N, C-alpha and C positions, 0 to 999 in steps of 0.2 A: 622441298618444293623447287623444282628446276624451272627457271624462267626462260622463255624463248626470246633472247635478245640478239636478233640478227640485224646488225648495223653495217652490213657490207657496203652499203651505198654511202658515199660522202667520205671525205678524208677528215681525220681528226688532227687538229693543229696543236692541241695541248691536252694535258691530263684533265684540266677543268672541263673541256668540251666532252671528254669521255664520261666524266661524272654526271654532267647534265643529261647526256643521252641515256645513261643507265637509270638514273632517277626517273626520267620521263618514261622509260620503258616499264617501270614497275607499276602494278595496278594499285589503285587507291585502296588503302587499308593494308597493304603488304608490309609486314614487319621484317626487318633485316638487321643483322649485326654488322659491325664495321668490317669484320673479316670477309663476310659475303660480298659487301660492296667492293672491297679491294679485289677480290677474285673476279667479280663481274667486270670491273674496270680494266683489269689486267688482260682479260680475254680480248677486248676490243682495242686496247692501247698497250701493246707489249712493254714499252719502257716503264710502265707502272709496276711491273713485277718486282723491280728492285727498290721501289719506294716503300716507306713505312706505311702501315695502315693508317696511322694518325695523319699523315700527309694527305691521303685520299679523303679522310673524314673532314679535315680542315677545308679542303676545296668544296666538299658538300655543304658544310655549314656556311661557307662564304657565298657560294653561287646558287644554292638551292634552299636558302633559309626558310622560305615560306612553303616549300613543297614537302618538307619533312617535319616530323615532330619527334622530339627526344622522349622515349618511354623510360629508359633507365640509363643514366649517364655512366654508372659504374660498369655495366656490362655492354656498353655501346649498342644499345637496342634502340632502333628508330622505326618510325612508321611513315609511310608515304601518305600524304593527305590529298 
């Protein structure tokens, strides 16, 4: 499922801002893996391409704690609430 995440307006100051925008762009009930989140964040914030997937997930857990629910920790599967 390809999501339309067009965030051409507004400048991103950090990777955490990019994570917040991507998570808010997901529809409620959307399930995603950590690799998909990393790819989506990298599209709108190019410096994230060289970051580990875990770094992006850590920012998600820190800044979007109540917006996502962990479905399976071992396979990094999350769901937008």
